[in-house]
C-alpha distance (Angstrom), angle and dihedral (degrees) to the residues before:
residue distance angle dihedral
M1 . . .
S2 3.83 . .
E3 3.81 124.1 .
L4 3.79 88.1 -113.0
G5 3.78 90.6 54.0
R6 3.80 92.0 51.2
G7 3.78 90.6 46.1
E8 3.78 93.1 52.6
Q9 3.80 90.8 47.3
T10 3.80 90.2 51.8
R11 3.80 91.6 49.0
K12 3.78 91.2 51.3
L13 3.81 92.1 46.4
I14 3.80 91.3 52.9
V15 3.80 92.9 47.1
D16 3.80 93.7 46.4
T17 3.80 90.6 48.6
A18 3.80 92.2 48.3
V19 3.80 92.7 50.2
R20 3.81 90.8 50.1
L21 3.80 92.4 49.9
F22 3.80 92.9 44.5
G23 3.79 87.6 55.4
E24 3.81 94.4 46.1
L25 3.81 101.9 38.3
G26 3.79 104.7 18.6
Y27 3.78 128.0 -106.2
E28 3.81 97.7 -90.2
K29 3.81 94.8 48.2
T30 3.80 94.5 49.1
T31 3.81 112.8 90.5
M32 3.78 128.9 -163.4
R33 3.82 87.2 -117.8
A34 3.82 90.5 56.6
I35 3.80 91.0 48.0
A36 3.80 92.0 50.1
S37 3.80 92.3 47.7
A38 3.81 93.6 49.0
A39 3.82 90.8 46.6
G40 3.81 92.0 49.6
V41 3.80 95.1 -121.1
S42 3.79 132.2 115.0
V43 3.79 120.0 -94.6
G44 3.79 88.5 -118.5
N45 3.78 90.8 53.9
A46 3.80 91.2 50.1
Y47 3.81 90.8 51.4
Y48 3.81 90.0 46.1
Y49 3.79 89.9 63.7
F50 3.81 98.8 31.0
P51 3.82 122.2 24.5
S52 3.82 93.3 -165.0
K53 3.79 145.1 6.9
E54 3.79 88.1 -103.4
S55 3.80 90.7 59.7
L56 3.81 88.5 52.1
V57 3.80 89.9 55.3
Q58 3.80 90.8 47.9
E59 3.80 90.3 52.8
F60 3.80 88.6 49.2
Y61 3.82 89.3 53.3
L62 3.80 89.5 51.9
Q63 3.80 92.3 49.4
I64 3.80 90.1 51.6
Q65 3.80 91.7 49.0
R66 3.81 92.4 48.4
A67 3.80 90.7 50.9
H68 3.80 91.0 48.1
L69 3.80 91.8 47.9
A70 3.80 90.8 52.4
A71 3.82 89.4 52.3
V72 3.80 92.6 45.4
E73 3.80 98.5 50.3
P74 3.84 95.4 79.7
I75 3.81 90.2 44.0
L76 3.79 92.4 55.6
A77 3.80 91.9 41.9
S78 3.80 94.0 51.6
G79 3.80 95.3 62.0
G80 3.77 118.9 -152.0
G81 3.77 133.2 141.1
F82 3.79 123.3 -35.2
A83 3.81 95.2 -112.9
D84 3.80 94.2 48.2
Q85 3.79 92.2 49.3
L86 3.79 93.7 45.9
K87 3.81 92.0 49.8
A88 3.80 90.4 49.7
I89 3.83 91.5 48.8
L90 3.81 92.6 51.0
H91 3.81 93.7 44.7
A92 3.81 88.2 50.8
A93 3.81 88.2 53.1
V94 3.81 90.9 53.6
D95 3.81 89.1 49.9
V96 3.81 90.2 53.8
W97 3.80 93.8 45.5
A98 3.80 94.8 46.2
P99 3.84 99.6 91.3
H100 3.81 91.2 50.6
H101 3.79 102.1 53.9
Q102 3.81 94.0 116.8
F103 3.81 93.7 50.1
A104 3.80 93.1 45.3
G105 3.78 90.6 54.3
K106 3.80 90.1 56.6
A107 3.81 96.2 41.9
I108 3.78 102.4 45.2
G109 3.80 93.9 76.0
L110 3.80 90.8 53.8
A111 3.80 92.3 46.2
A112 3.80 89.9 53.6
V113 3.82 93.8 57.6
P114 3.83 110.1 108.6
G115 3.79 109.8 -106.6
S116 3.80 94.2 14.9
P117 3.82 111.8 151.3
I118 3.80 88.9 -140.4
S119 3.81 93.1 55.7
P120 3.82 111.4 117.6
F121 3.82 86.5 -125.1
S122 3.82 96.8 53.5
K123 3.78 126.4 108.9
E124 3.80 88.6 -117.8
S125 3.82 90.3 58.7
E126 3.80 93.7 51.8
P127 3.84 96.6 104.7
S128 3.81 94.2 53.2
R129 3.81 91.4 38.5
E130 3.80 91.6 54.1
M131 3.80 91.0 49.1
A132 3.80 90.0 52.9
L133 3.80 93.1 45.5
D134 3.79 91.1 49.0
V135 3.81 91.0 60.9
F136 3.80 89.9 58.2
R137 3.81 92.8 41.9
R138 3.78 89.1 56.6
L139 3.79 91.8 46.1
V140 3.81 92.6 52.1
A141 3.82 93.9 41.8
G142 3.79 91.1 53.3
T143 3.79 99.7 44.1
S144 3.78 124.3 102.5
Q145 3.81 90.0 -155.8
K146 3.80 109.8 129.8
M147 3.80 115.3 -127.4
D148 3.77 145.0 148.6
P149 3.85 108.9 -67.7
R150 3.80 93.6 -127.5
L151 3.79 90.7 49.3
R152 3.80 89.7 51.8
E153 3.80 88.7 55.8
E154 3.80 93.5 49.3
L155 3.80 99.0 35.4
P156 3.84 99.4 90.1
E157 3.79 90.6 58.4
I158 3.81 91.8 44.3
L159 3.80 89.8 53.1
W160 3.80 91.4 48.2
L161 3.80 90.6 51.0
G162 3.78 88.6 49.0
Q163 3.79 89.2 53.0
I164 3.82 89.9 52.7
G165 3.79 88.4 52.9
L166 3.79 88.4 49.7
V167 3.82 89.9 53.4
V168 3.81 90.1 54.3
F169 3.81 90.6 50.4
W170 3.81 90.9 46.1
V171 3.80 92.1 51.7
H172 3.81 90.0 56.0
D173 3.82 94.3 40.3
S174 3.80 108.0 111.1
S175 3.81 95.2 175.0
R176 3.80 118.0 119.6
G177 3.79 107.5 -76.2
Q178 3.84 87.5 -7.2
S179 3.80 87.9 -79.2
R180 3.80 91.8 164.1
T181 3.79 89.3 64.2
R182 3.80 90.0 57.0
M183 3.80 89.6 47.7
V184 3.80 89.6 54.4
I185 3.81 90.0 52.2
D186 3.79 93.1 50.0
R187 3.80 93.2 48.4
A188 3.81 100.3 37.9
V189 3.80 100.5 46.7
P190 3.84 97.3 61.5
Y191 3.81 88.9 48.2
L192 3.80 90.7 50.7
D193 3.80 89.8 47.2
D194 3.81 89.8 55.3
L195 3.81 92.0 49.6
I196 3.79 91.3 49.5
G197 3.80 91.0 51.3
L198 3.79 91.6 49.0
S199 3.81 91.7 52.0
R200 3.81 91.2 78.5
M201 3.80 91.3 65.4
K202 3.81 110.0 102.9
V203 3.79 93.1 -140.2
L204 3.82 89.5 60.7
R205 3.81 96.6 43.9
P206 3.84 95.4 96.0
M207 3.82 89.5 52.0
T208 3.80 90.7 48.0
N209 3.79 91.4 50.6
R210 3.80 92.4 49.5
A211 3.80 90.6 50.0
L212 3.81 91.0 50.5
E213 3.79 91.8 48.4
L214 3.81 89.9 51.4
M215 3.79 90.9 49.4
R216 3.80 91.2 50.6
L217 3.81 90.8 49.0
L218 3.80 91.3 51.6
V219 3.81 93.3 48.1
T220 3.78 92.0 48.8
A221 3.79 90.1 51.3
L222 3.81 91.7 49.4
V223 3.79 94.0 53.3
A224 3.81 98.0 37.1
S225 3.80 93.8 93.7
S226 3.81 92.7 49.2
G227 3.80 94.4 59.8
T228 3.79 91.6 -133.5
R229 3.75 133.5 119.2
T230 3.79 117.9 -93.2
A231 3.77 116.5 -74.6
G232 3.79 93.7 -99.7
G233 3.78 93.2 46.9
S234 3.81 99.0 -99.8
P235 3.82 112.1 134.9
S236 3.80 96.1 -146.3
P237 3.80 144.0 -6.8
R238 3.74 114.5 -61.7
């Protein structure tokens, strides 16, 4: 096995161990020393790969996004209607999240703190955020669904924000296998598909524009404390 292969295995072992301990003990109570000990590596080796607990969480985010992207590739390649593809993408996300429900429940409060480096809106989260946004950019770029041109431009970010809301619901979903989360997907996506289709009607354009302006205002407020640009890359509300 190559040095690179061993290195990647060690990185994954440390991340997997950290996520398990975060779920069992809580984020604040889990030290880098405890993570190293449980992973069977030296503290120095753990710090060599990850300088902080926050960097461990960021690597976890990236692993989740890579797994989701692998599941999404055949969905995007297969074509099909917008609603069917979006439902499949979101169900694939729930599949990827499923083993980490305990950890997510402990981490979501920390991620919601203004200025937190593990917030999905932080500068530190930009790589994983861009990977997530790119899935929805590809979905929207490839769809034949008719919609208002401005909505088409903003839709990938709206879908990403919707997925964040879905994560919050999923974290609090105590149903067996988080089945209520899947029910929400199946019921909400057709409704969203209808709204998107209606957006192309001229009589509804002012309402669409007001909704988009409100969304942009909310996003700007969410990222203001992080000192970064808005999630989609826009520096300020349009």
